[in-house]
C-alpha atoms as an extended CHARMM CRD file, in Angstrom:
* protein
*
       205  EXT
         1         1  MET       CA            103.6350000000      100.5610000000      108.9630000000  PROA      1               0.0000000000
         2         2  LYS       CA            101.7440000000      102.1180000000      106.0550000000  PROA      2               0.0000000000
         3         3  LEU       CA            100.3550000000      105.6350000000      106.0750000000  PROA      3               0.0000000000
         4         4  LEU       CA             97.4180000000      106.0790000000      103.7050000000  PROA      4               0.0000000000
         5         5  TYR       CA             98.0460000000      109.6090000000      102.5040000000  PROA      5               0.0000000000
         6         6  GLN       CA             96.9360000000      112.3680000000      100.1650000000  PROA      6               0.0000000000
         7         7  THR       CA             99.4220000000      114.9290000000       98.9020000000  PROA      7               0.0000000000
         8         8  HSD       CA             96.9480000000      117.8190000000       99.2370000000  PROA      8               0.0000000000
         9         9  SER       CA             95.4900000000      116.8970000000      102.6260000000  PROA      9               0.0000000000
        10        10  PRO       CA             96.6470000000      119.0440000000      105.5640000000  PROA      10              0.0000000000
        11        11  TYR       CA             95.5790000000      116.2980000000      107.9540000000  PROA      11              0.0000000000
        12        12  ALA       CA             97.6810000000      113.6440000000      106.2230000000  PROA      12              0.0000000000
        13        13  ARG       CA            100.5820000000      116.0580000000      106.0420000000  PROA      13              0.0000000000
        14        14  LYS       CA            100.2500000000      116.7460000000      109.7610000000  PROA      14              0.0000000000
        15        15  ALA       CA            100.7520000000      113.0520000000      110.5460000000  PROA      15              0.0000000000
        16        16  LEU       CA            103.7830000000      112.7910000000      108.2630000000  PROA      16              0.0000000000
        17        17  VAL       CA            105.3750000000      116.0160000000      109.5290000000  PROA      17              0.0000000000
        18        18  PHE       CA            104.8910000000      114.6970000000      113.0660000000  PROA      18              0.0000000000
        19        19  ALA       CA            106.6280000000      111.4470000000      112.1100000000  PROA      19              0.0000000000
        20        20  HSD       CA            109.5720000000      113.4320000000      110.7390000000  PROA      20              0.0000000000
        21        21  GLU       CA            109.7460000000      115.5960000000      113.8560000000  PROA      21              0.0000000000
        22        22  VAL       CA            109.9610000000      112.5890000000      116.1890000000  PROA      22              0.0000000000
        23        23  GLY       CA            112.4300000000      110.7710000000      113.9490000000  PROA      23              0.0000000000
        24        24  ILE       CA            110.3850000000      107.8130000000      112.7690000000  PROA      24              0.0000000000
        25        25  ALA       CA            109.3490000000      108.8150000000      109.2370000000  PROA      25              0.0000000000
        26        26  ASP       CA            111.6220000000      106.0980000000      107.8510000000  PROA      26              0.0000000000
        27        27  ARG       CA            109.3690000000      103.5140000000      109.5210000000  PROA      27              0.0000000000
        28        28  LEU       CA            106.3920000000      104.5450000000      107.3720000000  PROA      28              0.0000000000
        29        29  GLU       CA            105.5050000000      103.4760000000      103.8610000000  PROA      29              0.0000000000
        30        30  VAL       CA            103.5090000000      106.4050000000      102.4770000000  PROA      30              0.0000000000
        31        31  VAL       CA            100.7620000000      105.3510000000      100.0520000000  PROA      31              0.0000000000
        32        32  HSD       CA             98.8450000000      108.0880000000       98.2260000000  PROA      32              0.0000000000
        33        33  HSD       CA             95.0640000000      107.7860000000       97.8900000000  PROA      33              0.0000000000
        34        34  GLU       CA             92.6270000000      110.2450000000       96.3510000000  PROA      34              0.0000000000
        35        35  THR       CA             89.5370000000      110.7440000000       98.5060000000  PROA      35              0.0000000000
        36        36  SER       CA             86.5060000000      113.0180000000       98.3030000000  PROA      36              0.0000000000
        37        37  PRO       CA             82.9750000000      112.9600000000       99.7270000000  PROA      37              0.0000000000
        38        38  THR       CA             81.6800000000      112.6140000000       96.1640000000  PROA      38              0.0000000000
        39        39  ARG       CA             84.1140000000      109.8970000000       94.9790000000  PROA      39              0.0000000000
        40        40  ARG       CA             84.3000000000      106.7390000000       97.0420000000  PROA      40              0.0000000000
        41        41  ASN       CA             87.7390000000      105.1720000000       97.5290000000  PROA      41              0.0000000000
        42        42  GLU       CA             87.0940000000      101.5500000000       98.4330000000  PROA      42              0.0000000000
        43        43  ALA       CA             90.6390000000      100.8950000000       99.6420000000  PROA      43              0.0000000000
        44        44  VAL       CA             90.3700000000      103.7020000000      102.1960000000  PROA      44              0.0000000000
        45        45  PHE       CA             86.8270000000      102.7640000000      103.2630000000  PROA      45              0.0000000000
        46        46  ALA       CA             88.0900000000       99.2410000000      103.9230000000  PROA      46              0.0000000000
        47        47  GLU       CA             90.3540000000      100.6620000000      106.6540000000  PROA      47              0.0000000000
        48        48  ASN       CA             88.3660000000      103.6940000000      107.8450000000  PROA      48              0.0000000000
        49        49  PRO       CA             84.5360000000      103.7680000000      107.7920000000  PROA      49              0.0000000000
        50        50  LEU       CA             84.7010000000      107.5290000000      107.2060000000  PROA      50              0.0000000000
        51        51  GLY       CA             86.5970000000      106.9710000000      103.9580000000  PROA      51              0.0000000000
        52        52  LYS       CA             89.1880000000      109.6000000000      104.8460000000  PROA      52              0.0000000000
        53        53  VAL       CA             92.9550000000      109.8280000000      105.1070000000  PROA      53              0.0000000000
        54        54  PRO       CA             95.2450000000      109.6730000000      106.9450000000  PROA      54              0.0000000000
        55        55  VAL       CA             95.0010000000      106.0930000000      108.1170000000  PROA      55              0.0000000000
        56        56  LEU       CA             97.8790000000      104.2880000000      109.7980000000  PROA      56              0.0000000000
        57        57  ILE       CA             98.0430000000      100.5840000000      108.9510000000  PROA      57              0.0000000000
        58        58  ARG       CA             99.8890000000       98.6530000000      111.6690000000  PROA      58              0.0000000000
        59        59  PRO       CA            101.0800000000       95.0730000000      111.0680000000  PROA      59              0.0000000000
        60        60  GLY       CA             99.0080000000       92.6750000000      113.1310000000  PROA      60              0.0000000000
        61        61  LEU       CA             96.9890000000       95.4780000000      114.7450000000  PROA      61              0.0000000000
        62        62  THR       CA             93.8960000000       97.4650000000      113.8760000000  PROA      62              0.0000000000
        63        63  PRO       CA             94.2240000000      100.6010000000      111.7170000000  PROA      63              0.0000000000
        64        64  ILE       CA             94.3600000000      103.9930000000      113.4370000000  PROA      64              0.0000000000
        65        65  PHE       CA             92.7170000000      107.2270000000      112.2830000000  PROA      65              0.0000000000
        66        66  ASP       CA             92.3980000000      110.3190000000      112.2780000000  PROA      66              0.0000000000
        67        67  SER       CA             95.4640000000      112.6000000000      112.3630000000  PROA      67              0.0000000000
        68        68  ASP       CA             95.0680000000      113.4730000000      116.0640000000  PROA      68              0.0000000000
        69        69  VAL       CA             95.0370000000      109.8020000000      117.0620000000  PROA      69              0.0000000000
        70        70  ILE       CA             97.8250000000      108.8720000000      114.6580000000  PROA      70              0.0000000000
        71        71  CYS       CA            100.0860000000      111.5790000000      116.0660000000  PROA      71              0.0000000000
        72        72  ALA       CA             99.3230000000      110.5230000000      119.6340000000  PROA      72              0.0000000000
        73        73  TYR       CA            100.2160000000      106.9380000000      118.7240000000  PROA      73              0.0000000000
        74        74  LEU       CA            103.4270000000      107.8930000000      116.9160000000  PROA      74              0.0000000000
        75        75  ASP       CA            104.4680000000      109.8350000000      119.9990000000  PROA      75              0.0000000000
        76        76  THR       CA            104.6020000000      106.5290000000      121.8970000000  PROA      76              0.0000000000
        77        77  LEU       CA            107.0820000000      104.9920000000      119.4310000000  PROA      77              0.0000000000
        78        78  HSD       CA            110.1700000000      107.0750000000      120.1930000000  PROA      78              0.0000000000
        79        79  ASP       CA            112.3330000000      107.8370000000      123.2140000000  PROA      79              0.0000000000
        80        80  GLY       CA            112.7480000000      111.5720000000      122.6710000000  PROA      80              0.0000000000
        81        81  ARG       CA            110.8090000000      114.5170000000      124.0810000000  PROA      81              0.0000000000
        82        82  LYS       CA            107.0920000000      113.9620000000      123.6360000000  PROA      82              0.0000000000
        83        83  LEU       CA            105.3360000000      116.4100000000      121.3100000000  PROA      83              0.0000000000
        84        84  VAL       CA            102.0000000000      115.6380000000      122.9480000000  PROA      84              0.0000000000
        85        85  PRO       CA            102.6750000000      116.8830000000      126.4810000000  PROA      85              0.0000000000
        86        86  PRO       CA            101.6370000000      114.1250000000      128.8960000000  PROA      86              0.0000000000
        87        87  ASP       CA            100.1410000000      116.2660000000      131.6440000000  PROA      87              0.0000000000
        88        88  GLY       CA             99.7470000000      119.6710000000      133.2240000000  PROA      88              0.0000000000
        89        89  GLU       CA             98.8540000000      122.9710000000      131.6290000000  PROA      89              0.0000000000
        90        90  ALA       CA            101.3140000000      122.3780000000      128.7930000000  PROA      90              0.0000000000
        91        91  ARG       CA             99.1100000000      119.5140000000      127.5850000000  PROA      91              0.0000000000
        92        92  TRP       CA             95.9460000000      121.5970000000      127.4680000000  PROA      92              0.0000000000
        93        93  GLN       CA             97.6420000000      124.5230000000      125.7640000000  PROA      93              0.0000000000
        94        94  ALA       CA             99.0700000000      122.2600000000      123.0520000000  PROA      94              0.0000000000
        95        95  LEU       CA             95.7330000000      120.5240000000      122.5120000000  PROA      95              0.0000000000
        96        96  ARG       CA             93.9660000000      123.8870000000      122.4100000000  PROA      96              0.0000000000
        97        97  ILE       CA             96.1570000000      125.0190000000      119.5030000000  PROA      97              0.0000000000
        98        98  GLN       CA             95.5410000000      121.6840000000      117.7990000000  PROA      98              0.0000000000
        99        99  ALA       CA             91.7940000000      122.2630000000      118.1800000000  PROA      99              0.0000000000
       100       100  VAL       CA             92.0710000000      125.7250000000      116.6160000000  PROA      100             0.0000000000
       101       101  ALA       CA             94.0170000000      124.2320000000      113.7200000000  PROA      101             0.0000000000
       102       102  GLN       CA             91.2620000000      121.6490000000      113.2440000000  PROA      102             0.0000000000
       103       103  GLY       CA             88.6760000000      124.4180000000      113.2190000000  PROA      103             0.0000000000
       104       104  LEU       CA             90.6650000000      126.3660000000      110.6520000000  PROA      104             0.0000000000
       105       105  GLY       CA             90.5870000000      123.3000000000      108.4390000000  PROA      105             0.0000000000
       106       106  ASP       CA             86.8430000000      122.8490000000      108.8530000000  PROA      106             0.0000000000
       107       107  ALA       CA             86.2390000000      126.5080000000      108.0220000000  PROA      107             0.0000000000
       108       108  GLY       CA             88.6340000000      126.5030000000      105.0800000000  PROA      108             0.0000000000
       109       109  ILE       CA             87.0350000000      123.4120000000      103.5670000000  PROA      109             0.0000000000
       110       110  ALA       CA             83.5930000000      125.0150000000      103.9420000000  PROA      110             0.0000000000
       111       111  VAL       CA             84.7870000000      128.1970000000      102.2250000000  PROA      111             0.0000000000
       112       112  ARG       CA             86.1440000000      126.1250000000       99.3500000000  PROA      112             0.0000000000
       113       113  TRP       CA             82.8170000000      124.3400000000       98.9360000000  PROA      113             0.0000000000
       114       114  GLU       CA             81.0380000000      127.7040000000       98.6700000000  PROA      114             0.0000000000
       115       115  THR       CA             83.5860000000      129.2330000000       96.2680000000  PROA      115             0.0000000000
       116       116  VAL       CA             85.1060000000      126.6230000000       93.9670000000  PROA      116             0.0000000000
       117       117  ARG       CA             83.8770000000      123.0930000000       94.6790000000  PROA      117             0.0000000000
       118       118  ARG       CA             80.0960000000      123.3110000000       94.7270000000  PROA      118             0.0000000000
       119       119  PRO       CA             78.3450000000      124.0700000000       91.3800000000  PROA      119             0.0000000000
       120       120  GLU       CA             78.0340000000      127.8530000000       91.1670000000  PROA      120             0.0000000000
       121       121  ALA       CA             74.2250000000      127.8540000000       91.1640000000  PROA      121             0.0000000000
       122       122  LEU       CA             74.2070000000      125.9670000000       94.4740000000  PROA      122             0.0000000000
       123       123  ARG       CA             76.6920000000      128.1420000000       96.3640000000  PROA      123             0.0000000000
       124       124  PHE       CA             75.4730000000      130.0810000000       99.4160000000  PROA      124             0.0000000000
       125       125  PRO       CA             77.4900000000      133.2990000000       99.9210000000  PROA      125             0.0000000000
       126       126  PRO       CA             76.2640000000      133.9580000000      103.4960000000  PROA      126             0.0000000000
       127       127  LEU       CA             77.6570000000      130.5760000000      104.5350000000  PROA      127             0.0000000000
       128       128  ARG       CA             80.9710000000      131.3770000000      102.8130000000  PROA      128             0.0000000000
       129       129  ASP       CA             81.1080000000      134.7030000000      104.6450000000  PROA      129             0.0000000000
       130       130  GLY       CA             80.3060000000      133.1030000000      107.9890000000  PROA      130             0.0000000000
       131       131  TYR       CA             83.1350000000      130.6090000000      107.6790000000  PROA      131             0.0000000000
       132       132  THR       CA             85.4920000000      133.3050000000      106.4200000000  PROA      132             0.0000000000
       133       133  ALA       CA             84.7230000000      135.2550000000      109.5940000000  PROA      133             0.0000000000
       134       134  LYS       CA             85.7770000000      132.2040000000      111.6290000000  PROA      134             0.0000000000
       135       135  LEU       CA             89.0950000000      132.1200000000      109.7750000000  PROA      135             0.0000000000
       136       136  ILE       CA             89.7530000000      135.8060000000      110.3760000000  PROA      136             0.0000000000
       137       137  ALA       CA             88.8080000000      135.6380000000      114.0490000000  PROA      137             0.0000000000
       138       138  SER       CA             91.0860000000      132.6390000000      114.5510000000  PROA      138             0.0000000000
       139       139  TYR       CA             93.9920000000      134.3460000000      112.7850000000  PROA      139             0.0000000000
       140       140  ASP       CA             93.5720000000      137.3760000000      115.0310000000  PROA      140             0.0000000000
       141       141  TRP       CA             93.4320000000      135.1790000000      118.1340000000  PROA      141             0.0000000000
       142       142  LEU       CA             96.5930000000      133.3580000000      117.1020000000  PROA      142             0.0000000000
       143       143  GLU       CA             98.3920000000      136.6320000000      116.4450000000  PROA      143             0.0000000000
       144       144  ARG       CA             97.6670000000      137.6410000000      120.0460000000  PROA      144             0.0000000000
       145       145  THR       CA             98.1210000000      134.3730000000      121.8980000000  PROA      145             0.0000000000
       146       146  LEU       CA            100.2640000000      131.8380000000      120.0180000000  PROA      146             0.0000000000
       147       147  ASP       CA            103.1390000000      130.4130000000      122.0370000000  PROA      147             0.0000000000
       148       148  ILE       CA            106.1510000000      130.8200000000      119.7510000000  PROA      148             0.0000000000
       149       149  SER       CA            108.7360000000      129.1410000000      121.9520000000  PROA      149             0.0000000000
       150       150  PRO       CA            111.2530000000      126.9460000000      120.1030000000  PROA      150             0.0000000000
       151       151  ALA       CA            110.0950000000      123.8180000000      121.9610000000  PROA      151             0.0000000000
       152       152  ILE       CA            107.5000000000      122.6410000000      119.4770000000  PROA      152             0.0000000000
       153       153  HSD       CA            104.4540000000      120.5400000000      120.3290000000  PROA      153             0.0000000000
       154       154  ILE       CA            101.5310000000      118.8890000000      118.5500000000  PROA      154             0.0000000000
       155       155  GLY       CA             99.6480000000      122.1680000000      118.3710000000  PROA      155             0.0000000000
       156       156  HSD       CA            102.4720000000      123.7610000000      116.4200000000  PROA      156             0.0000000000
       157       157  VAL       CA            102.6100000000      120.8560000000      113.9690000000  PROA      157             0.0000000000
       158       158  ALA       CA             98.8370000000      120.9610000000      113.4550000000  PROA      158             0.0000000000
       159       159  LEU       CA             98.8090000000      124.7250000000      113.0110000000  PROA      159             0.0000000000
       160       160  ALA       CA            101.7500000000      124.9340000000      110.6300000000  PROA      160             0.0000000000
       161       161  THR       CA            100.4080000000      122.2430000000      108.3460000000  PROA      161             0.0000000000
       162       162  MET       CA             96.9700000000      123.8590000000      108.3310000000  PROA      162             0.0000000000
       163       163  LEU       CA             98.2520000000      127.3720000000      107.6280000000  PROA      163             0.0000000000
       164       164  GLY       CA            100.3180000000      125.9050000000      104.8160000000  PROA      164             0.0000000000
       165       165  TRP       CA             97.2120000000      124.3330000000      103.3150000000  PROA      165             0.0000000000
       166       166  LEU       CA             95.1690000000      127.5330000000      103.6370000000  PROA      166             0.0000000000
       167       167  GLU       CA             97.8800000000      129.3700000000      101.7280000000  PROA      167             0.0000000000
       168       168  PHE       CA             98.2320000000      126.5330000000       99.2060000000  PROA      168             0.0000000000
       169       169  ARG       CA             94.5070000000      126.7880000000       98.4440000000  PROA      169             0.0000000000
       170       170  GLU       CA             94.6180000000      130.6060000000       98.2980000000  PROA      170             0.0000000000
       171       171  LEU       CA             92.0330000000      130.9800000000      101.0260000000  PROA      171             0.0000000000
       172       172  PRO       CA             91.7590000000      134.2360000000      103.0380000000  PROA      172             0.0000000000
       173       173  SER       CA             95.2810000000      135.0810000000      104.1340000000  PROA      173             0.0000000000
       174       174  PHE       CA             96.5540000000      134.8210000000      107.6810000000  PROA      174             0.0000000000
       175       175  ARG       CA             99.4090000000      137.2140000000      106.8510000000  PROA      175             0.0000000000
       176       176  ASP       CA             97.6110000000      140.5500000000      106.4590000000  PROA      176             0.0000000000
       177       177  GLY       CA             98.2860000000      142.6490000000      109.5510000000  PROA      177             0.0000000000
       178       178  ARG       CA             99.5970000000      139.6650000000      111.5160000000  PROA      178             0.0000000000
       179       179  PRO       CA            103.3990000000      139.8970000000      111.4150000000  PROA      179             0.0000000000
       180       180  ARG       CA            103.9260000000      137.7110000000      114.4810000000  PROA      180             0.0000000000
       181       181  LEU       CA            101.8730000000      134.8070000000      113.1220000000  PROA      181             0.0000000000
       182       182  ALA       CA            103.3750000000      135.1430000000      109.6350000000  PROA      182             0.0000000000
       183       183  ALA       CA            106.9410000000      135.1590000000      110.9790000000  PROA      183             0.0000000000
       184       184  TRP       CA            106.2490000000      132.1150000000      113.1340000000  PROA      184             0.0000000000
       185       185  PHE       CA            104.8030000000      130.2040000000      110.1870000000  PROA      185             0.0000000000
       186       186  ASP       CA            107.6780000000      131.1090000000      107.8710000000  PROA      186             0.0000000000
       187       187  ALA       CA            110.1850000000      129.8650000000      110.4420000000  PROA      187             0.0000000000
       188       188  PHE       CA            108.2920000000      126.5970000000      110.9600000000  PROA      188             0.0000000000
       189       189  ASP       CA            107.7910000000      126.1430000000      107.2290000000  PROA      189             0.0000000000
       190       190  ALA       CA            111.5690000000      126.1220000000      106.7920000000  PROA      190             0.0000000000
       191       191  ARG       CA            111.9500000000      123.0700000000      109.0260000000  PROA      191             0.0000000000
       192       192  PRO       CA            113.1570000000      119.8720000000      107.3020000000  PROA      192             0.0000000000
       193       193  SER       CA            109.8910000000      118.1140000000      108.1960000000  PROA      193             0.0000000000
       194       194  MET       CA            107.9120000000      120.6640000000      106.1850000000  PROA      194             0.0000000000
       195       195  ARG       CA            110.3790000000      120.7660000000      103.3130000000  PROA      195             0.0000000000
       196       196  ALA       CA            110.1210000000      116.9640000000      103.0350000000  PROA      196             0.0000000000
       197       197  THR       CA            106.3010000000      116.9970000000      102.7580000000  PROA      197             0.0000000000
       198       198  PRO       CA            105.2310000000      119.6350000000      100.2110000000  PROA      198             0.0000000000
       199       199  LEU       CA            101.5800000000      119.9330000000       99.2660000000  PROA      199             0.0000000000
       200       200  SER       CA            100.6280000000      119.1570000000       95.6750000000  PROA      200             0.0000000000
       201       201  GLY       CA             97.6720000000      118.1660000000       93.5400000000  PROA      201             0.0000000000
       202       202  GLU       CA             94.0060000000      119.0130000000       93.1780000000  PROA      202             0.0000000000
       203       203  THR       CA             90.8580000000      117.6410000000       94.7460000000  PROA      203             0.0000000000
       204       204  HSD       CA             88.9270000000      115.3050000000       92.4330000000  PROA      204             0.0000000000
       205       205  ASP       CA             85.1800000000      115.5120000000       93.1050000000  PROA      205             0.0000000000
C-alpha cells in the first residue's frame, strides 16, 4: 500500500502514527506530496477529489481518504487490540476525542490563515480571535475530561498528533495552566510512533 503524505500535515501524521501503533507501518510506502488550497497537486487530485492528503492507495482496490477512514481501515488489518473500539461507550468516548482533535485542527488552520497565510491586508482579526477562543475552550475541556489511561485509542492518536502540530506551528499553547494535558502529551510524544514521524517543512501557498 502507498500512503500519500505530507511531512507537515497533522492528519497525514495521524494515519502514519496509527499504522506504527498497530504494527503495520512496514506495509506502507510513504510518498510525500505538497498540497495547498491555492496550489493544485494533480497527483493527489487524481486519487482524492478534495486534493488533500492523506490518501491510502490499495493495490487492486479504490483509494481511501481521509485520516479517520484510513485509520478505521488500518485497524482491520491486524490481529491485536483494536484502537477504534468496536462498540459500547468506549467507542463513543474515543470518537468524541477524535472529533475534538479534528476541531482543533480546523481552528488552528483558520488562525494560521488570519495570522500568517492570508495577505496581511485581507486578514480579519475578529475571525482569528473567534477561532483562538475555540482552541482555548477545547484545551480547557481536555484538561478537565481527557481519559489518560495507558490503553490508547484512536482519540489519543488524533489528539497527540494535533497537539504536536499546534505546537509545531506556534499556535496558542495548550500548556499554559494545563499541567495534566501537557504531561499527557509529553508522555505520548515520547512513544516510538511519534518519534518515527516528526513534523517538518513549510506550507507552500
